[in-house]
N, C-alpha and C positions, 0 to 999 in steps of 0.2 A: 673398592679399589680404583685408584685412578690410573691413567694411561701409563705413567712412569713405572708404577708398581707392576702392572701387567707385563710391560716390556722387559723389566728386569727379571721377573719370574720366568718368562720365556727364554731369556738369555741364559739363566741358570740351568734350566732344563736342557737346553741345547748343549751347554758345556758338559753337563752330567752325562748326556748320551754319548758325546765324543769321548769322554773319559772311559765310559763303560766299554765302548767298542774297541778302543785302543788297548785297554787292559785285557779284554777277552782275546783279542788277536795276538797279543804278546804271549799270553799264557798258552794259547792254542799252538803257537809256533814253537813253544818250548817242549811240546810233546804231551801235554796234559789232555785228557779227554774233553769232549765238547761240553758235557754237562758241567764239569768243574770250571771250565773256562767261562761259561755263562754265569755261574755263581760268583766267580771272582769279579767279573765285569759289573754285575749287579751290586756287589759289595762296594766296589770302588765308586759307583755312581751314588749309592746311598750315603757313603761317607762324604762325598763332595757336596751333596744336597744338605746333609746334616750340618756341615760347616757353614754353608751359605745361610741356612735358617738360623743357626746360632748367632751369626754376625748380625742378621736382621733383628733378632730379639735383643741383642746387646746394644746395638746402636740405633735401632729404628724407633 
């Protein structure tokens, strides 16, 4: 992997963690339990990373 690929992967992971935390906080504020909020955040992060890797596979 070259420098550009490593930096873009780090950016994707950063964005995915921001999505996960935001989704978990929104769900937690809605009154759902902590465990379900964490699972929702993890699902949102996995979906974001899945879309990123699918775009890389299609165009990379």
